C-alpha positions in Angstrom: 88.4 134.0 -149.3 88.2 131.7 -146.3 85.8 128.7 -146.0 85.3 126.2 -143.3 84.8 122.5 -144.0 81.1 122.9 -142.8 80.8 125.4 -145.5 82.5 123.0 -148.0 80.1 120.1 -146.9 77.0 122.4 -147.3 77.9 123.6 -150.7 79.2 120.2 -152.1 76.1 118.3 -150.7 73.9 120.9 -152.7 75.9 120.4 -155.9 75.6 116.7 -155.5 71.8 117.0 -155.1 71.9 115.6 -151.5 70.0 118.4 -150.0 67.0 117.8 -152.1 66.2 115.1 -154.7 65.6 116.2 -158.3 62.7 114.9 -160.4 63.1 111.6 -161.8 63.1 112.8 -165.4 66.3 114.8 -164.6 68.4 111.7 -164.6 70.7 112.7 -167.5 71.1 116.0 -166.1 72.3 114.6 -162.8 74.7 112.2 -164.4 76.1 115.3 -166.4 76.4 117.3 -163.1 78.2 114.5 -161.3 80.7 114.2 -164.3 79.5 110.6 -164.7 78.6 107.9 -162.3 81.1 105.2 -161.5 79.6 101.8 -162.6 82.2 99.1 -161.5 79.3 97.9 -159.6 76.0 98.4 -161.6 73.8 98.3 -158.5 75.9 101.1 -156.9 75.6 103.2 -160.0 71.8 102.8 -159.9 71.8 103.5 -156.1 73.9 106.7 -156.7 71.1 108.1 -158.9 68.3 106.7 -156.6 69.8 108.8 -153.7 69.5 112.1 -156.0 66.2 111.3 -157.9 62.8 111.5 -156.6 60.8 108.2 -157.0 63.3 106.9 -159.6 62.1 103.9 -161.5 64.0 100.6 -160.8 64.4 100.1 -164.5 65.3 103.8 -165.4 69.1 103.2 -165.8 68.9 100.1 -167.7 66.2 101.6 -170.1 68.5 104.6 -170.7 71.4 102.5 -171.4 69.8 99.9 -173.6 66.7 101.1 -175.0 66.7 104.8 -175.2 70.6 104.9 -175.6 70.6 108.2 -173.7 73.3 106.7 -171.3 76.8 105.2 -172.2 78.8 102.7 -170.1 82.6 102.8 -170.8 85.9 102.9 -169.2 86.6 106.4 -168.1 88.1 108.2 -165.2 90.9 106.4 -163.5 90.4 103.6 -166.0 87.1 102.6 -164.3 83.7 101.9 -165.5 81.3 104.9 -165.7 77.9 105.8 -167.0 78.2 109.1 -169.2 75.3 111.1 -170.8 75.2 109.6 -174.4 74.9 113.1 -175.9 78.2 114.0 -174.3 79.9 110.9 -175.3 82.2 112.9 -177.9 83.3 115.3 -175.2 84.3 112.6 -172.6 86.2 110.4 -175.2 88.0 113.5 -176.5 89.1 114.5 -173.0 90.0 110.8 -172.2 92.0 110.5 -175.3 94.6 112.8 -173.8 95.4 110.0 -171.5 96.1 107.5 -174.3 99.8 107.8 -173.9 99.5 105.6 -170.8 98.9 102.5 -173.1 101.9 103.3 -175.2 104.4 103.1 -172.2 106.7 99.8 -172.3 105.6 98.9 -169.0 101.9 98.7 -170.1 102.7 96.7 -173.3 105.1 94.3 -171.2 102.1 93.6 -168.7 99.6 92.7 -171.2 101.9 91.3 -173.9 100.9 93.9 -176.6 103.5 95.7 -178.7 103.0 99.3 -179.8 102.4 98.2 -183.2 100.0 95.4 -182.3 98.0 98.0 -180.2 97.2 100.1 -183.1 96.3 96.9 -185.0 94.2 95.8 -182.2 92.3 99.2 -181.9 91.7 99.1 -185.8 90.4 95.5 -185.6 88.1 96.3 -182.7 86.5 99.3 -184.4 86.0 97.2 -187.6 84.6 94.1 -185.8 82.2 96.1 -183.8 80.6 98.1 -186.7 77.9 95.8 -187.1 76.1 93.8 -184.2 77.4 93.9 -180.6 79.7 91.2 -179.8 80.6 89.2 -176.8 84.2 89.5 -175.6 85.0 86.1 -177.0 83.6 86.9 -180.4 85.3 90.2 -180.5 88.6 88.5 -179.8 88.1 86.1 -182.5 87.0 88.5 -185.0 90.1 90.7 -184.4 92.3 87.7 -184.7 90.6 86.7 -188.0 91.0 90.1 -189.4 94.5 90.8 -188.5 95.7 87.2 -189.0 97.3 87.7 -185.5 96.2 84.9 -183.1 98.1 86.7 -180.3 95.6 89.5 -180.2 92.9 87.1 -179.6 94.6 86.0 -176.5 95.5 89.4 -175.4 91.9 90.5 -175.7 90.4 87.7 -173.5 93.2 86.9 -171.1 92.6 89.6 -168.4 89.9 91.5 -166.6 89.3 94.0 -169.4 92.4 96.0 -169.3 93.3 95.3 -172.9 90.0 96.7 -173.9 90.6 100.0 -172.2 92.9 101.5 -175.1 90.1 100.9 -177.6 87.6 102.6 -175.3 90.0 105.7 -174.8 90.3 105.8 -178.6 86.5 105.9 -179.1 86.4 102.5 -180.7 84.2 100.5 -178.1 81.6 101.0 -175.5 79.3 98.5 -173.8 76.4 97.1 -175.4 73.3 95.2 -174.2 74.4 92.0 -172.6 73.5 88.6 -174.0 72.2 86.8 -171.1 75.0 86.9 -168.4 77.7 87.6 -171.2 78.8 91.3 -171.6 78.7 92.5 -175.2 80.5 95.6 -176.8 79.6 97.9 -179.5 81.2 100.6 -181.7 79.9 104.2 -180.6 79.0 105.4 -183.9 77.1 102.3 -184.7 75.2 102.6 -181.4 74.8 106.2 -180.9 75.2 107.6 -184.3 78.0 110.1 -185.3 78.8 113.0 -183.1 80.9 116.0 -184.0 84.6 115.8 -183.2 85.8 117.7 -180.2 89.2 119.1 -179.6 90.9 116.8 -177.1 92.9 119.7 -175.1 90.1 122.1 -174.9 87.9 119.0 -173.6 90.5 118.3 -170.8 90.5 122.0 -169.6 86.7 121.7 -169.5 86.9 118.5 -167.4 88.7 120.7 -164.7 85.8 123.1 -165.0 83.2 120.5 -164.6 84.9 118.8 -161.8 85.3 121.9 -159.8 81.6 122.7 -160.3 80.4 119.7 -158.3 83.5 118.5 -156.3 85.4 121.8 -155.5 87.0 123.1 -153.7 90.0 120.9 -154.6 93.7 120.7 -154.8 95.5 119.8 -157.9 96.2 116.4 -156.2 92.5 115.9 -155.6 91.8 116.6 -159.3 94.7 114.3 -160.4 93.6 111.5 -158.4 90.0 111.8 -159.6 91.0 112.2 -163.3 93.7 109.4 -163.1 96.9 111.5 -164.0 99.9 112.9 -162.0 99.6 116.1 -159.9 101.6 118.1 -162.4 99.0 117.3 -165.0 96.1 118.3 -162.6 98.0 121.5 -161.8 98.3 122.4 -165.5 94.4 121.5 -166.1 93.8 124.0 -163.2 96.2 126.8 -164.5 94.5 126.5 -167.9 91.2 127.8 -166.5 92.9 131.2 -166.0 90.7 133.7 -163.9 87.7 131.2 -164.0 89.4 129.5 -161.1 90.4 131.1 -157.8 92.3 130.1 -154.7 90.3 129.7 -151.5 91.6 128.8 -148.1 89.7 125.9 -146.3 90.8 126.1 -142.7 94.2 126.9 -143.7 94.7 124.8 -146.6 94.7 126.5 -150.1 92.5 124.9 -152.6 90.8 125.9 -155.9 87.1 126.6 -156.7 85.3 128.3 -159.8 85.1 132.0 -159.2 81.6 132.1 -159.9 81.0 129.6 -157.2 83.3 130.8 -154.3 80.8 133.4 -153.0 78.0 130.8 -153.1 80.0 128.4 -151.0 80.7 131.0 -148.4 77.1 131.7 -147.9 75.6 128.1 -148.6 72.7 127.2 -146.2 73.6 124.4 -144.0 72.0 121.2 -145.2 69.6 119.3 -143.0 69.1 115.9 -144.9 70.0 112.3 -144.4 71.1 110.1 -147.2 72.2 106.5 -147.7 74.8 106.6 -150.4 75.9 103.5 -152.0 79.4 102.0 -152.3 81.6 104.0 -154.8 79.3 107.0 -154.6 80.8 110.2 -156.3 80.4 112.4 -153.2 82.6 109.7 -151.2 85.1 109.1 -154.2 85.9 112.8 -154.5 86.5 113.4 -150.9 89.3 110.5 -150.9 92.2 112.7 -150.0 90.5 114.8 -147.4 87.8 112.4 -146.3 88.6 112.9 -142.5 87.4 116.6 -143.0 83.9 115.3 -143.9 83.8 112.8 -140.9 82.4 113.7 -137.4 86.0 113.9 -136.2 89.5 113.5 -137.5 90.0 110.1 -136.0 92.2 107.7 -137.9 90.2 104.7 -137.1 87.2 106.1 -139.0 88.5 106.5 -142.6 89.4 102.8 -143.1 85.7 101.9 -142.4 84.8 103.8 -145.6 87.9 103.5 -147.7 88.8 99.9 -147.4 91.3 97.5 -148.8 91.8 96.7 -152.5 90.1 100.0 -153.5 86.5 99.1 -152.0 84.4 102.2 -151.1 81.8 101.4 -148.3 78.2 102.6 -148.6 77.8 105.5 -146.4 75.2 107.2 -144.2 75.5 111.0 -144.7 74.0 113.6 -142.3 74.0 117.0 -143.2 76.8 116.4 -145.8 79.0 114.5 -143.3 79.9 111.0 -143.3 78.3 109.6 -140.1 78.5 105.9 -140.5 78.1 102.9 -143.0 75.4 100.7 -144.1 74.8 97.6 -146.1 72.2 95.4 -147.7 71.9 91.9 -148.9 69.1 90.0 -150.8 67.7 87.0 -149.1 64.9 85.7 -151.4 62.1 88.5 -151.0 63.8 90.0 -148.0 66.2 92.8 -148.1 68.1 92.9 -144.7 69.6 96.5 -144.3 72.0 97.2 -141.5 73.1 100.8 -140.5 76.0 101.3 -138.4 77.0 104.8 -137.1 80.7 105.4 -136.6 81.9 104.7 -133.1 81.1 107.6 -130.8 78.5 109.1 -133.0 75.1 109.6 -131.5 72.2 109.2 -133.9 69.1 111.4 -132.8 65.4 110.5 -133.2 65.2 112.8 -136.4 68.3 111.3 -138.2 67.2 107.7 -137.3 63.8 108.3 -138.7 65.1 109.9 -141.9 67.5 107.0 -142.3 64.7 104.6 -141.9 62.6 106.4 -144.6 65.7 106.3 -147.0 66.0 102.4 -146.3 62.3 101.9 -147.0 62.6 103.7 -150.3 65.8 101.7 -151.0 63.8 98.5 -150.5 61.2 99.8 -153.0 63.8 100.6 -155.5 65.7 97.2 -155.0 62.6 95.3 -154.9 62.6 93.8 -151.6 60.8 93.6 -148.2 62.9 95.6 -145.7 64.3 94.2 -142.5 66.2 97.1 -140.9 68.9 96.7 -138.2 70.7 99.3 -136.3 74.2 98.3 -135.2 
């Protein structure tokens, strides 16, 4: 089957809920469909959901995280922070546990000063320390050192940007808990969510590929590998394990993979006629990292760096009919919320697109709690 990138943009935009917002009470379903929401920047995670849910309440995400406990915040894909459905936590933890081997490599231990023996000791200590009340990072480090009698572990747990906590997260010993003022706290998953049935890690990893293709396809093994945080060979094995569930399609001459059940739908997907302001680190943009030029108005080497910037920063993007057409930004200034929208060089924005983008900006201001001041650049 042959597809165009226009077909891909139309189908993928629909799977990302960019053609029509879902009801606000479908938030957990949307997080599930997106395979989680990157949460390195919490305001971006909230805006990712705002862009896909109708009249989303500004407190909806924090309520789900810290009151209803229906969302979980933890380190996940690519070792970055994500929001995941709490009811599916056991699945994601099982799948991520297949990547634990990265933390046993000598290079990781050397970088963070933790031997293989100390790593196991640290994870056991973290699990025990967090079985009660949520703890700040400082309190957690002190508790682990006291339990183990190894003061070096306290230093290792507190002397970096969180990388030494990731092994415990990938082992299911740690998730984020409610903050204490400005201080982040952590908790043990079973203590916070209740026990969940164990899931086979290898089966879960195969299901990750299935879920990925269902929203981010068509994709190559390299696309999947980059998103999941593994090497291309592992990505290829994950796709191969799907068997007949996955089929090869050709997208303007390039072989890629889709779920067999979705390929026909992609070929006939109605073209989207919507405008969205997607935040930085949005899932739609992240999934397109390796083929972003195909989802831009033209394959111009000067456009990609406007979105995929230095040091891994991903810009907020103006999306028109599934195509990245520009960037936008906002900042708070007291009660005011200045928003600037900048189409890509050479991209003409018609009246209909401009009006739709301005309506999006108005609702973003509602969601963010500011008085909109909009500028077109």
